[in-house]
C-alpha positions, 0 to 999 in steps of 0.5 A: 386544628385546620385553618383556612388560608386567610383565617390562620393567625399570623404570629410572625408579624407580631414577633417582627413588630415586637423585635423592631420596637425593641430595636427602636428602644435600643437605638434611642438609648444608644443615640442619647448616650452617643450624643452625650459622649460626643458633647463630652469629647468635643469639650475635652479638646484643647482650645486653640484660638479665640472662638468663632472668628478662628473658624472663619479664618480670623486667627492664625494658629502656630500648629495646624495639627494636634499635638501629642498622642493623647490629642490624636487619640481623642480626635479619633475617638471623637470622630468614631463616636460622632460617626456612630451617632450618625449611623445610629440616627440613620438606623433609627430612621429606617426602623421608624419607617418600617414600623 
């Protein structure tokens, strides 16, 4: 069947919209999972002081760096998951803008 230029149905736009909707759903799920993982990893860290006062210079800690291989690996994992969460949030914003 021959179609005129403006009458021809455009299936490509529909497929792109469905793919972006699926990507949006995947990013939303990933954002939630990464957020929960970030919270869990932060809570797993060893406490080093008296709370918020240490954040503003109120406390002096004897060791400034993490002690042990496990703590360093937990630091790396926490930073990696937090950065992934941020990238996922940016990606979700871009997909939302395109839809």
